[in-house]
C-alpha positions in Angstrom: 119.2 90.3 82.8 116.6 91.6 85.2 117.8 94.1 87.7 115.6 94.4 90.8 114.4 97.5 92.5 115.8 97.9 96.0 113.1 97.4 98.7 111.7 100.9 99.1 108.3 100.3 97.6 105.5 99.7 100.2 104.4 96.8 98.1 107.6 94.9 98.7 108.9 95.1 102.3 112.0 92.9 101.7 114.4 92.2 98.9 113.5 88.5 99.1 110.0 89.4 97.9 111.4 90.5 94.5 112.3 87.2 92.9 114.2 87.4 89.6 112.9 84.0 88.2 109.3 85.2 88.6 110.3 88.6 87.1 111.7 86.8 84.1 108.4 84.9 83.7 106.5 88.1 84.2 108.5 89.7 81.4 107.4 87.0 79.0 103.8 87.4 80.1 104.0 91.2 79.9 104.7 91.0 76.1 102.4 88.0 75.3 99.7 89.0 72.9 98.1 85.5 73.2 96.7 86.5 76.5 94.1 88.7 74.7 91.0 87.3 73.0 92.0 88.2 69.4 95.7 87.6 70.2 96.6 91.2 69.3 97.2 92.9 72.7 99.6 92.5 75.5 100.3 94.5 78.6 103.1 96.2 76.6 100.6 97.3 74.0 99.1 99.9 76.3 102.3 100.2 78.4 105.0 100.5 75.8 108.6 100.3 77.2 109.7 102.4 74.3 107.3 105.2 75.1 107.4 105.8 78.8 105.1 102.8 79.5 102.1 104.5 78.0 99.9 103.7 75.0 101.3 105.6 72.1 99.2 104.1 69.3 96.4 106.5 69.0 96.3 109.7 67.0 94.2 112.9 67.4 91.4 112.7 69.9 91.7 108.9 70.1 95.2 109.3 71.5 93.5 110.1 74.8 92.6 106.5 75.6 93.4 103.0 74.6 92.0 100.8 71.8 90.7 97.4 72.9 91.8 94.0 71.6 88.6 94.0 69.5 90.0 96.9 67.5 86.8 98.9 68.2 86.4 99.6 71.9 87.8 102.7 73.4 88.1 103.5 77.1 87.0 106.7 78.8 90.2 107.2 80.8 93.8 107.9 79.8 96.1 104.9 80.3 98.5 105.7 83.2 102.2 105.0 82.8 103.4 101.8 84.4 106.8 103.4 85.1 107.5 103.8 88.9 104.2 102.2 89.6 105.8 99.7 92.0 106.2 102.4 94.6 102.5 103.0 94.9 101.2 102.4 98.4 98.0 100.4 99.0 94.8 102.4 99.0 94.4 104.1 102.4 93.3 107.2 104.3 96.4 109.2 105.1 97.3 111.2 108.2 95.7 114.3 106.6 92.4 112.5 106.2 92.8 112.3 102.4 92.5 109.1 100.5 95.7 108.1 98.8 97.3 105.2 96.9 96.0 102.2 95.1 96.1 101.6 91.3 94.1 102.9 88.4 92.8 106.5 88.5 90.3 105.6 91.2 92.6 103.5 93.4 90.3 100.4 93.1 93.2 97.9 92.8 95.2 97.7 96.1 98.5 96.2 94.8 100.4 95.6 91.6 99.1 92.1 91.5 95.5 93.3 91.8 96.2 95.8 89.0 97.6 93.1 86.7 94.5 91.0 87.1 92.3 93.8 85.7 93.0 94.2 81.9 93.0 90.6 80.7 89.3 90.2 81.7 88.2 93.7 80.9 85.9 93.6 77.8 87.2 96.9 76.4 90.8 95.9 77.0 92.2 92.4 76.5 88.7 91.0 76.4 89.3 87.4 77.6 86.0 85.8 78.7 87.2 84.1 81.9 90.1 82.9 84.0 89.7 79.5 82.5 90.2 81.0 79.0 93.5 82.5 80.3 94.6 79.2 81.7 93.9 77.5 78.3 96.1 80.1 76.6 98.9 79.6 79.2 98.8 75.8 78.6 99.5 76.5 74.9 103.0 77.8 75.7 105.7 75.2 76.5 107.8 77.8 78.4 104.9 78.4 80.7 104.3 74.7 81.1 107.9 74.3 82.5 108.3 77.6 84.4 104.9 78.0 86.3 105.1 74.7 88.2 108.7 75.3 89.3 107.8 78.8 90.6 104.3 78.4 91.8 103.9 74.7 92.6 103.1 71.5 90.7 99.3 72.1 91.1 99.3 75.7 89.7 97.5 74.6 86.5 94.9 72.5 88.4 92.7 75.6 89.1 92.0 78.5 86.8 92.0 81.1 89.6 95.3 79.8 91.0 96.9 80.0 87.6 95.5 83.5 87.0 96.8 84.8 90.3 100.2 83.3 89.6 100.2 85.0 86.2 99.4 88.4 87.8 102.0 87.9 90.5 104.7 87.2 87.9 103.8 90.3 86.0 103.9 92.3 89.2 107.3 91.0 89.9 108.5 92.2 86.5 107.0 95.6 87.2 109.2 95.8 90.3 112.4 95.7 88.3 114.6 98.7 87.5 113.5 98.6 83.8 110.4 100.5 85.1 112.3 102.7 87.6 115.9 103.6 86.6 116.0 107.0 88.4 118.5 108.3 85.8 116.8 111.5 84.6 118.7 114.8 84.3 117.2 115.7 87.7 118.5 112.5 89.3 121.9 113.0 87.6 121.9 116.6 88.9 121.4 115.4 92.5 124.4 113.1 92.0 126.6 115.9 90.5 126.5 114.4 87.1 124.5 117.1 85.3 124.3 120.9 85.6 120.8 122.4 85.2 120.4 125.2 82.8 119.3 128.6 84.1 115.7 127.9 83.0 115.7 124.4 84.5 117.1 125.8 87.7 114.4 128.5 87.9 111.7 125.9 87.2 113.0 123.7 90.0 113.1 126.6 92.4 109.5 127.4 91.5 108.4 123.9 91.7 109.6 123.3 95.3 108.8 126.8 96.5 106.2 127.3 99.1 105.9 131.0 98.1 105.6 131.0 94.3 103.7 127.8 93.4 101.8 125.0 95.0 103.2 122.2 92.9 104.8 120.4 95.8 101.6 120.2 97.8 100.6 117.2 95.7 103.7 116.3 93.7 106.3 115.9 96.4 106.4 112.8 98.6 109.5 113.1 100.6 109.7 115.9 103.2 112.8 117.7 101.8 113.2 119.1 98.3 116.1 117.5 96.5 115.7 114.1 98.2 116.9 111.2 96.0 114.3 109.0 94.3 111.5 111.5 94.7 108.4 110.1 93.0 106.8 113.5 92.4 103.4 112.5 93.8 101.9 112.0 97.2 99.4 109.6 95.7 96.5 111.7 97.1 93.1 112.0 95.4 91.9 115.5 94.4 89.3 117.2 92.2 91.3 119.8 90.3 88.4 120.8 88.0 89.4 118.9 84.9 86.8 119.5 82.1 85.0 116.7 80.3 86.8 115.5 77.1 83.9 116.3 74.9 85.7 115.5 71.7 86.5 112.0 72.9 82.9 111.3 74.1 81.6 112.4 70.8 83.4 109.4 69.4 82.7 106.9 72.3 79.1 107.9 73.0 79.8 107.9 76.8 77.3 110.2 78.6 77.8 109.4 82.3 79.9 111.6 84.4 83.2 110.1 85.5 83.0 110.4 89.3 86.6 109.2 89.9 87.2 108.1 93.5 83.5 107.7 94.0 83.6 104.8 91.6 85.9 102.9 94.0 83.9 99.9 95.3 84.6 100.8 98.9 83.7 104.5 98.7 80.2 105.7 99.2 81.0 109.3 100.4 79.7 111.8 97.9 82.4 114.3 98.9 84.8 112.1 97.0 83.1 112.6 93.6 85.4 114.0 90.9 88.6 113.1 92.7 91.4 111.3 90.9 94.8 110.0 92.0 97.7 112.4 91.7 100.0 110.9 89.1 103.8 110.8 89.2 105.5 113.5 87.2 108.3 111.3 86.2 108.5 111.1 82.4 105.5 113.5 82.3 107.0 115.5 79.3 106.8 112.4 77.1 103.7 110.7 78.4 100.9 113.0 77.2 98.0 113.6 76.6 97.3 114.7 80.1 94.8 114.4 82.9 92.7 111.4 83.7 90.7 111.7 80.4 93.5 112.9 78.2 91.8 116.3 77.6 95.0 118.3 77.2 97.6 117.6 74.6 100.5 119.9 75.6 102.3 120.0 78.9 102.4 123.8 78.9 98.6 123.8 78.6 98.5 121.9 81.9 100.6 124.6 83.6 98.3 127.3 82.2 95.3 125.3 83.4 96.6 125.5 87.0 97.6 129.1 86.6 94.0 130.1 85.7 93.1 129.6 89.3 95.5 132.3 90.4 95.5 134.8 87.5 92.9 137.4 86.8 94.2 138.2 83.3 91.8 137.6 80.4 94.4 135.6 78.6 94.9 133.2 81.5 91.2 132.2 81.2 91.6 130.9 77.7 92.6 127.3 76.8 95.4 127.8 74.2 94.5 124.4 72.6 90.9 125.5 71.8 91.2 129.3 71.8 88.1 129.4 74.0 87.5 130.0 77.6 88.4 127.0 79.8 85.5 124.5 79.9 83.9 124.1 83.4 84.8 121.1 85.5 83.1 117.8 84.7 82.3 117.6 88.3 82.2 121.0 89.9 81.7 119.9 93.5 84.5 118.9 95.9 87.2 121.0 94.2 90.5 121.2 96.0 90.5 125.0 95.9 92.6 125.4 99.0 95.5 123.7 97.1 94.7 125.2 93.7 94.6 128.8 94.9 97.5 129.1 97.2 100.1 130.5 94.8 100.4 133.8 92.9 99.8 134.1 89.1 102.8 133.1 87.0 104.2 135.1 84.1 105.1 133.4 80.8 108.8 133.0 81.7 108.0 131.2 84.9 105.5 128.9 83.3 108.0 128.0 80.6 110.6 127.4 83.3 108.3 124.9 85.0 108.0 123.0 81.8 111.8 123.0 81.4 112.2 121.6 84.9 109.5 118.9 84.3 111.4 117.8 81.2 114.4 117.1 83.4 112.3 114.3 85.1 112.5 112.3 81.9 114.4 108.9 82.1 117.5 109.0 80.1 116.3 106.5 77.6 113.3 108.7 76.7 115.2 112.0 76.3 115.1 111.6 72.5 111.3 111.8 72.7 111.4 115.4 74.2 110.2 118.2 72.0 
């Protein structure tokens, strides 16, 4: 039984746009490994429903990115969660003059459908050679032969592009279901009076939404009032927060080019956008590491310490606890969002731990067993 999202996502203006029959077809497609060249990889391989819709296959340094269908290729960016992705607005310039929205770390896909069209033809992901090759695989499946024409017209298989777009649309419909966005974390249950936060979680929530003690909500709060229901914990904006290069990963992959983030978007030629990446949702953040666009940090507390280094003058705050060394410089040092990064006071250990405790309350109920 597919349960649909209510129509609050900007990618679905009316309930009628969310069609259960297409979502059911999309569910089949989402788990279909035959849509990859070697028949080993599906959407669910890199967006596992059992693990917060991330890729949990890798270990060590390789956990930062996804392994391709060829069992050799590795990406250069961490696979974002597909959870709550349906609420992402199209790529746009917001009222503050900041780029926001879109899919992938650089916003290059405008809608869920556009995003779903990317991985099957990506040579380091599902590695299919063409839309026609995808159509040929679809035609192998009797279920698809019966369902696609009913939902997308009798001529859907007459043209490879038409079939490919229909496949992507069905997957997008599936990603609009409540399986991806249950809003049932401890935080959500707290707002409904069904869960009482611990003292540490309460402190973390106060700090998170405070305009005096932290600056978390500058980028990780979408709705105007703290405590609003169905908060997505991202404003979808693009910022350069000074994330260092993942040198250990690139020693394996051999990638040498700087990742210029938003500047890689095909419609962006403004050099002031170099190094900016989309702000991710913090929902399920405690169980969807490693962190940052390149998976450079393993522990959630390390991420909090990374932000704290901008506001603390203590020697210990300038050390990455995962390496025991001074924080590496930003991969791209220009265009840092220093105004947002340096607006709060330094946090002591208790408050950093409290923020982590609060972030854990943003975990969907079915993933709470994954918390450490």
